[in-house]
C-alpha positions in Angstrom: 0.0 -0.1 -0.1 1.2 3.4 -0.5 2.0 5.4 2.3 2.5 9.2 2.0 6.3 10.0 2.9 5.5 13.4 4.5 6.9 12.4 8.3 6.1 14.4 11.0 9.5 14.7 12.1 10.0 16.7 8.7 6.8 18.9 8.6 5.4 19.2 11.8 1.9 19.9 10.6 0.5 20.0 6.9 -2.2 22.7 7.3 -1.2 26.5 7.6 -3.5 27.0 10.5 -1.0 25.1 13.0 1.9 27.4 11.6 2.4 30.7 9.9 0.2 31.5 7.6 0.8 30.8 4.0 -0.6 31.1 0.8 -1.9 27.5 0.7 -1.0 23.7 1.4 1.4 23.2 -1.5 3.6 26.3 0.3 4.9 23.7 2.1 7.1 22.1 -0.4 5.9 18.7 -0.4 8.5 16.3 -1.5 8.2 14.5 -4.9 8.2 10.6 -4.5 10.5 8.3 -6.3 8.8 6.8 -9.4 7.6 3.3 -7.8 5.5 5.3 -5.0 4.6 7.6 -7.5 3.1 5.0 -9.7 1.4 3.1 -6.8 -0.2 6.5 -5.7 -1.3 7.4 -9.0 -3.0 3.9 -9.1 -4.6 4.2 -5.7 -6.0 7.6 -6.0 -7.4 6.8 -9.6 -9.4 3.7 -8.1 -10.9 5.9 -5.4 -11.6 9.1 -7.2 -12.5 7.6 -10.8 -12.6 3.9 -10.5 -15.4 3.5 -7.8 -17.2 6.4 -9.1 -17.5 5.0 -12.3 -18.0 1.4 -11.3 -21.3 3.0 -9.5 -22.7 4.7 -12.4 -22.3 1.6 -14.6 -23.8 -0.5 -11.9 -27.5 -0.3 -13.5 -28.8 0.0 -9.9 -26.8 -2.7 -8.6 -24.8 -0.4 -6.2 -27.2 2.1 -3.7 -26.0 5.2 -3.2 -25.6 4.1 0.9 -23.6 1.4 -0.1 -21.3 3.5 -2.5 -20.8 6.2 0.1 -20.0 3.1 2.6 -17.2 2.0 0.2 -15.9 5.2 -0.2 -16.0 6.5 3.6 -14.3 3.2 4.3 -11.3 3.4 1.7 -10.8 6.9 2.8 -10.9 6.2 6.5 -8.1 3.5 5.9 -6.1 5.7 3.5 -6.2 9.1 6.0 -5.0 6.8 8.8 -2.2 5.2 6.7 -1.1 8.6 5.9 1.8 9.6 8.2 1.4 13.2 7.9 -2.7 13.2 8.7 -3.8 13.3 12.6 -7.7 13.1 12.8 -7.5 15.8 15.1 -6.6 17.8 12.0 -10.4 17.8 11.2 -11.2 19.9 14.4 -12.4 23.4 13.8 -9.1 25.1 14.8 -9.5 28.7 14.3 -12.9 28.3 12.9 -14.5 31.7 12.9 -11.4 33.4 11.9 -12.6 32.6 8.3 -15.5 34.2 8.9 -15.4 36.6 6.3 -14.3 34.1 3.4 -17.6 31.9 4.6 -19.9 35.0 4.5 -18.3 36.2 1.4 -18.7 32.7 -0.5 -22.1 32.1 1.0 -23.4 35.3 -0.3 -22.0 34.3 -3.5 -24.0 31.3 -3.7 -27.0 33.0 -2.9 -26.4 35.4 -5.6 -25.3 32.6 -8.5 -28.3 30.7 -7.4 -30.9 33.8 -7.5 -29.3 34.7 -10.9 -29.5 31.5 -12.6 -32.9 30.7 -11.5 -34.5 33.5 -12.4 -32.9 33.3 -16.1 -33.4 29.6 -16.4 -36.5 28.6 -14.0 -38.3 31.5 -12.9 -41.3 29.8 -11.7 -39.2 27.8 -9.5 -37.6 31.1 -7.8 -37.8 30.6 -3.8 -40.0 27.3 -4.2 -38.2 25.0 -1.4 -40.0 21.7 -1.0 -41.8 21.0 2.4 -39.5 18.8 3.6 -36.5 21.3 3.6 -35.9 21.8 7.2 -35.1 18.0 7.5 -32.9 18.1 4.4 -30.8 21.3 5.6 -30.4 19.4 9.1 -29.6 16.3 7.6 -27.4 17.6 4.8 -24.3 18.5 6.8 -23.9 15.2 8.6 -25.2 12.8 5.7 -23.7 14.4 2.6 -21.5 17.4 3.6 -19.1 16.1 5.9 -18.7 12.8 4.0 -17.7 14.3 0.9 -15.3 17.0 2.5 -13.5 13.6 4.0 -13.3 12.2 0.8 -12.6 15.1 -1.7 -11.0 17.5 0.6 -9.1 16.0 3.5 -8.2 13.0 1.5 -7.5 14.4 -2.0 -5.2 17.0 -0.7 -4.1 15.6 2.8 -2.8 12.4 0.9 -2.3 12.8 -2.9 -1.8 16.7 -3.0 1.8 16.7 -3.5 1.6 14.5 -6.4 0.5 17.5 -8.4 2.2 20.4 -9.9 0.7 23.6 -8.4 -2.4 24.9 -6.7 -4.2 25.7 -9.6 -4.0 21.9 -11.1 -4.8 20.6 -7.6 -8.2 23.0 -7.6 -9.1 21.7 -11.3 -8.7 18.3 -10.3 -10.2 18.4 -7.3 -13.3 19.8 -8.8 -13.5 17.2 -11.4 -13.3 14.2 -8.7 -16.2 16.2 -7.0 -18.2 16.4 -10.1 -18.1 12.6 -10.5 -19.0 11.9 -6.7 -22.2 14.3 -7.4 -22.9 12.3 -10.7 -23.5 9.3 -8.7 -25.4 11.3 -6.2 -27.6 12.9 -8.4 -27.3 10.7 -11.6 -28.3 14.0 -13.9 -26.3 16.4 -15.6 -27.2 19.4 -13.3 -25.8 17.3 -10.3 -21.9 17.3 -12.5 -22.5 21.2 -13.0 -23.0 21.6 -9.6 -20.3 19.6 -8.3 -17.3 20.7 -10.6 -18.4 24.3 -9.5 -18.7 23.5 -6.0 -15.2 21.2 -6.0 -13.3 24.3 -7.1 -14.7 27.0 -4.6 -14.3 24.4 -2.0 -11.0 23.3 -3.0 -9.5 26.7 -3.2 -11.0 27.6 0.3 -9.3 24.4 1.9 -5.7 25.4 0.3 -6.5 28.9 1.4 -7.5 28.2 5.1 -6.4 24.3 5.7 -9.4 24.4 7.6 -12.1 21.0 7.1 -14.7 23.2 9.0 -15.0 25.9 6.8 -15.5 23.3 3.7 -17.9 21.4 5.2 -20.0 24.7 6.0 -19.4 26.2 2.9 -20.3 22.7 1.5 -23.7 22.8 3.3 -24.4 26.6 2.2 -24.3 26.0 -1.3 -26.4 23.3 -0.7 -28.8 25.4 0.9 -28.8 28.2 -1.8 -29.6 25.6 -4.1 -33.0 24.5 -2.5 -33.9 27.6 -0.7 -33.5 30.0 -3.7 -32.7 27.6 -6.6 -34.7 24.7 -8.2 -33.1 22.2 -6.2 -32.1 20.0 -9.2 -29.7 17.4 -7.5 
């Protein structure tokens, strides 16, 4: 099994909030891998972020969404536990409120985009939240936002971030991976578009803050805007 080579003795913590502020996760200068480990890491990441979603999409109903999520979360838990530079305490909301400007700004942008797009394409569905919206908003952070952020932010960047040259490329690839995840969950093109746009924003926010809780809150805010203001097409 591939194990990330960033040892705690070399890098005390890979998250920016635990040390001096940096421009992002890649500012830590994660080391390059030898060819064998690099190839193993590529195969491993490809299986998790491409293989499993494609298997689910092409299963013709053989794999249910709960089973898919269980497989993804189980793989994520094992792989994160095997990552030397990762500690589960890194997911705690350290300095969470210090990022309030970013969270408020992104949430306002989500609301504006949902309002604009819905007004243009689905005006009759503007502010047409379903009756079960309260249950959805309460359950979404636990059942969807947190698990997906664990897979597509914590695992993607903390275990495989050093395989990618540059933050821009990492954000784009992370967004593409997120879109595949939403393709499984939604089963329609709307989910894919939502996933790739949201994945880009959340990848940028995670690299900027290094704060897992911030990405979970922003994920929830985007879904809330989609269902409270927009058509809720996922």
